[in-house]
C-alpha positions in Angstrom: 29.5 -26.4 -13.4 32.0 -28.9 -12.9 32.8 -31.6 -14.8 30.4 -34.2 -13.4 27.4 -31.5 -13.7 28.3 -30.5 -17.0 28.1 -34.7 -18.2 25.3 -34.4 -16.5 23.2 -31.9 -18.3 24.5 -33.2 -21.7 23.2 -36.6 -20.9 20.0 -35.2 -19.6 19.4 -32.8 -22.7 21.0 -35.0 -25.2 18.3 -38.2 -24.0 15.7 -35.3 -23.9 16.1 -34.6 -27.9 17.1 -38.5 -28.9 13.8 -39.6 -27.2 11.8 -37.0 -28.3 12.5 -37.5 -32.0 13.4 -41.2 -32.1 9.5 -41.9 -32.6 9.0 -39.9 -34.8 11.7 -41.1 -36.9 10.8 -45.0 -36.4 6.9 -43.0 -38.0 8.8 -41.6 -40.7 10.4 -45.1 -41.8 7.5 -47.6 -41.2 6.0 -44.9 -43.6 8.5 -45.2 -45.7 8.3 -49.2 -46.0 5.1 -49.0 -46.7 5.4 -46.3 -49.6 7.9 -48.4 -51.0 5.5 -51.7 -50.4 2.4 -50.2 -51.2 2.5 -46.8 -53.7 3.3 -47.8 -57.6 5.3 -45.7 -59.5 2.4 -44.6 -61.3 0.3 -44.4 -57.9 2.3 -41.2 -57.3 2.9 -39.2 -60.1 -0.5 -39.6 -61.0 -1.3 -36.5 -58.7 1.6 -34.3 -59.8 0.2 -31.6 -62.0 2.1 -30.4 -64.7 2.4 -26.7 -63.8 5.7 -26.4 -61.7 4.1 -24.0 -59.3 1.0 -26.2 -58.3 3.3 -28.8 -58.3 5.6 -27.6 -55.6 2.4 -26.5 -54.1 1.5 -30.5 -53.9 4.5 -30.9 -52.4 3.9 -28.4 -49.4 0.5 -29.8 -48.7 1.8 -33.6 -48.7 1.9 -33.1 -45.0 -1.6 -33.9 -44.4 -1.2 -37.2 -46.2 2.1 -38.2 -44.6 2.1 -36.3 -41.0 5.6 -36.8 -40.0 8.2 -34.2 -38.4 11.6 -33.1 -39.3 13.2 -36.4 -38.4 10.4 -38.6 -40.0 10.0 -36.7 -42.6 13.9 -37.8 -44.3 13.2 -41.1 -44.8 9.9 -40.7 -46.1 11.2 -38.0 -48.7 14.2 -40.4 -49.8 11.7 -43.3 -50.2 9.1 -41.2 -52.4 12.7 -40.3 -54.7 12.9 -43.9 -55.4 9.3 -44.1 -56.6 10.1 -41.7 -58.8 8.6 -38.2 -57.0 10.5 -35.0 -58.7 12.9 -33.3 -57.0 11.5 -30.0 -56.2 8.3 -31.6 -55.2 10.3 -33.7 -52.5 12.3 -30.7 -51.5 9.2 -28.3 -51.3 7.7 -31.5 -48.8 11.0 -31.8 -46.9 10.7 -28.4 -46.1 6.9 -27.9 -46.0 5.8 -31.2 -44.0 6.6 -30.4 -40.4 4.7 -27.3 -40.2 1.7 -28.1 -42.7 0.4 -31.4 -41.0 -2.7 -31.7 -38.9 -0.6 -33.0 -36.0 1.8 -29.8 -35.7 -1.4 -27.4 -36.5 -3.0 -28.7 -33.3 -0.1 -28.4 -30.9 0.2 -24.9 -32.4 -3.6 -24.6 -31.6 -3.3 -26.0 -28.0 0.3 -23.6 -27.2 -1.6 -20.3 -28.5 -4.7 -20.4 -26.8 -6.4 -17.0 -27.6 -3.9 -16.2 -30.4 -4.3 -19.8 -31.8 -5.6 -18.7 -35.1 -3.7 -16.2 -36.0 -0.1 -17.7 -35.3 -1.5 -21.0 -37.4 -2.8 -18.9 -40.5 0.8 -16.9 -40.1 3.3 -20.3 -39.3 1.4 -22.3 -42.3 1.5 -19.3 -44.9 5.4 -18.3 -44.4 6.1 -22.4 -44.4 4.3 -22.9 -47.7 5.5 -19.7 -49.3 9.5 -20.3 -48.1 8.6 -24.1 -49.1 6.8 -23.7 -52.7 9.4 -20.6 -53.6 12.5 -23.0 -53.0 11.2 -26.0 -54.6 10.4 -23.7 -57.7 14.1 -22.2 -57.4 15.6 -25.8 -57.6 13.0 -27.2 -60.4 15.0 -25.1 -63.1 17.9 -27.2 -62.2 18.5 -29.0 -66.0 19.8 -32.6 -64.1 18.2 -33.0 -61.1 20.4 -36.2 -60.8 23.5 -33.6 -59.2 20.9 -32.6 -56.2 20.8 -36.3 -54.7 23.9 -37.8 -52.6 23.8 -41.0 -55.3 21.8 -42.5 -57.7 18.4 -43.6 -56.9 17.0 -46.2 -59.4 13.7 -45.4 -60.9 10.8 -47.3 -62.6 11.0 -46.0 -66.3 9.5 -42.6 -67.1 6.1 -41.9 -67.4 4.3 -39.1 -69.4 3.0 -37.4 -66.4 6.3 -36.7 -65.1 6.7 -33.5 -66.4 8.5 -30.8 -64.1 11.7 -29.3 -65.7 14.5 -31.9 -65.5 12.2 -35.4 -63.9 12.6 -36.7 -67.0 16.4 -36.3 -67.4 16.7 -37.3 -63.8 14.6 -41.1 -64.6 16.3 -41.3 -67.9 19.6 -40.7 -67.1 19.6 -42.8 -64.1 17.9 -45.5 -66.2 20.6 -45.3 -68.5 23.3 -45.4 -65.5 22.0 -49.0 -64.4 20.8 -50.5 -67.5 24.3 -52.6 -67.6 23.6 -53.8 -64.1 22.2 -57.5 -63.0 18.6 -57.7 -63.0 16.9 -55.8 -60.6 16.3 -57.2 -57.0 13.2 -57.6 -55.2 13.5 -53.8 -53.8 13.9 -52.4 -57.0 10.9 -54.6 -58.5 8.6 -53.0 -55.9 9.0 -50.1 -57.1 7.0 -50.8 -60.0 3.5 -52.8 -58.7 2.1 -52.9 -55.4 2.9 -55.9 -53.4 0.0 -58.5 -51.9 -0.8 -57.3 -48.1 1.2 -59.8 -45.9 4.5 -59.8 -47.8 3.9 -56.4 -48.3 3.9 -56.0 -44.6 6.9 -58.0 -44.1 8.8 -56.2 -46.7 8.1 -53.2 -45.3 9.0 -54.0 -41.8 12.1 -54.9 -43.1 12.9 -51.8 -45.0 11.5 -49.7 -41.9 14.5 -51.1 -39.6 17.0 -51.0 -41.9 16.4 -47.1 -42.5 15.7 -46.6 -39.2 19.5 -47.5 -38.1 20.9 -46.2 -40.9 18.8 -42.8 -40.3 19.8 -42.8 -36.5 23.1 -42.5 -36.7 22.3 -38.4 -38.4 20.0 -38.4 -35.6 22.2 -39.3 -32.7 24.9 -37.2 -34.0 22.4 -34.4 -34.4 21.0 -34.8 -30.6 25.0 -34.2 -29.7 25.5 -31.3 -31.5 22.9 -29.8 -29.8 23.3 -30.8 -26.6 26.0 -29.3 -26.3 25.6 -25.9 -27.7 22.8 -26.0 -25.2 25.4 -26.1 -22.7 27.6 -23.2 -24.0 24.7 -20.7 -24.6 22.9 -19.9 -21.8 19.1 -18.5 -22.4 20.1 -15.0 -20.3 22.7 -14.4 -23.0 19.7 -14.8 -25.7 17.2 -12.5 -23.8 19.5 -9.8 -24.2 18.7 -9.0 -27.4 15.5 -10.1 -27.0 13.5 -6.8 -27.9 15.6 -5.7 -31.2 13.3 -6.4 -34.2 16.4 -7.8 -36.1 18.6 -9.3 -33.4 15.4 -10.9 -32.0 15.3 -12.7 -35.1 18.5 -13.7 -35.6 18.7 -15.0 -32.1 15.5 -17.0 -32.3 16.6 -18.3 -35.5 19.4 -19.5 -34.0 17.9 -20.8 -31.1 15.5 -23.0 -33.0 18.8 -24.5 -35.0 20.5 -25.3 -31.8 17.6 -26.6 -29.7 16.5 -29.1 -32.5 13.1 -29.5 -30.8 10.5 -31.5 -32.5 8.2 -29.5 -34.4 5.2 -31.3 -32.9 6.2 -29.4 -29.6 7.9 -26.5 -30.5 5.0 -24.2 -29.8 5.4 -24.8 -26.3 8.8 -23.9 -26.3 8.0 -20.9 -28.2 5.1 -20.0 -25.8 7.6 -19.7 -22.8 9.6 -17.2 -24.8 6.4 -15.1 -26.4 6.4 -12.9 -23.5 10.0 -11.7 -24.6 10.7 -11.9 -27.7 9.0 -10.3 -30.6 6.2 -11.4 -32.5 8.4 -11.9 -35.7 11.3 -14.0 -34.0 7.9 -16.4 -32.7 7.4 -16.9 -35.9 10.6 -17.5 -37.3 11.6 -19.8 -34.5 7.9 -21.9 -35.4 9.0 -21.7 -39.4 12.5 -22.3 -39.7 13.2 -24.5 -36.6 10.9 -27.3 -38.5 12.7 -26.9 -41.6 16.4 -27.3 -40.6 17.9 -27.9 -37.3 21.1 -29.8 -36.1 19.9 -33.2 -36.5 17.7 -32.7 -39.7 20.7 -30.7 -41.5 22.7 -33.9 -40.9 20.0 -36.3 -42.1 19.8 -34.3 -45.3 23.3 -35.7 -46.0 21.9 -39.2 -46.4 19.9 -38.0 -49.1 21.5 -34.7 -50.6 25.1 -34.0 -52.0 26.7 -31.6 -49.4 26.6 -28.1 -51.4 22.8 -28.8 -51.9 22.4 -28.8 -48.0 23.9 -25.9 -48.1 21.2 -24.3 -50.1 18.6 -26.3 -47.9 19.7 -24.4 -44.7 20.8 -21.3 -46.6 17.4 -20.5 -48.4 15.1 -21.1 -45.5 16.9 -18.9 -43.2 17.4 -16.3 -45.0 13.6 -16.2 -46.9 12.2 -16.6 -42.8 14.9 -13.9 -41.6 13.5 -11.4 -43.9 9.9 -12.0 -43.5 10.1 -12.3 -39.6 11.6 -8.9 -39.4 9.2 -7.4 -41.9 6.3 -9.2 -39.5 8.1 -7.5 -36.8 7.7 -4.0 -38.2 4.7 -3.9 -39.8 2.5 -6.6 -38.1 1.0 -6.5 -35.0 -1.9 -9.1 -33.3 
């Protein structure tokens, strides 16, 4: 392709990724603002079980309450942290909810027709197992404030905050902020629910600010994804489609590069279903919604760089091993 054609293709693909993702980022920031205004700290932690595994499981199923894709889930997770959600539960929610939510399940059902129920079962089961396992691993971090990019001011700890490290996160951050000026309205909103009209105005203001803040990561991620899609052709990928190991690695890489919204990725995966192995399609449908280029950059707005590396590598390794096992042992 000539320079003009390359720029045209790059622009079309960038706009395709960005326009597909932007409404879901907007939905996520609106949800984030409403959480800030109308959900109190006590409301949130009341539903978190005492057992770390059960707590992570709750985080994995929270997508049914907050049905957002991988773009919208990042601002929602950050807002839940401000409300006092234990860090491991937030990580589980961050990884699982782009797959385990009613919109994505419905799109998977429509895309795969006669194989839909089998694909839904496997997709949900793998995503839940991977996300809960990683959440439990992070629950053993004794100082969870080290996971986050910057301190998040939280309300006073409640006895219901029981995950390992959860109390230390709350108490250490409160101690660090005790010498500051009295809390502004945005921090006071953490403790109590606001009235309807002031709360809506406050939620919309927060949503607008957060949309533009997180939008810069979305734009950069969309540009990188569009650029890589020009460099790597589909013909090169299909050359490795039948091998039970290389097919998984190729589809995992493709999911990361394409950065397709989880609400529509099932239709893209269907286009590869007759060429690639079953396990590789399953890996595409589980790893891609958890981690792609644009969501990785958005993670950097919440977590420290080292933690972002873990949040990319752990899902990649776990979904890769499961997908290879499926290739070798499962047929449907």
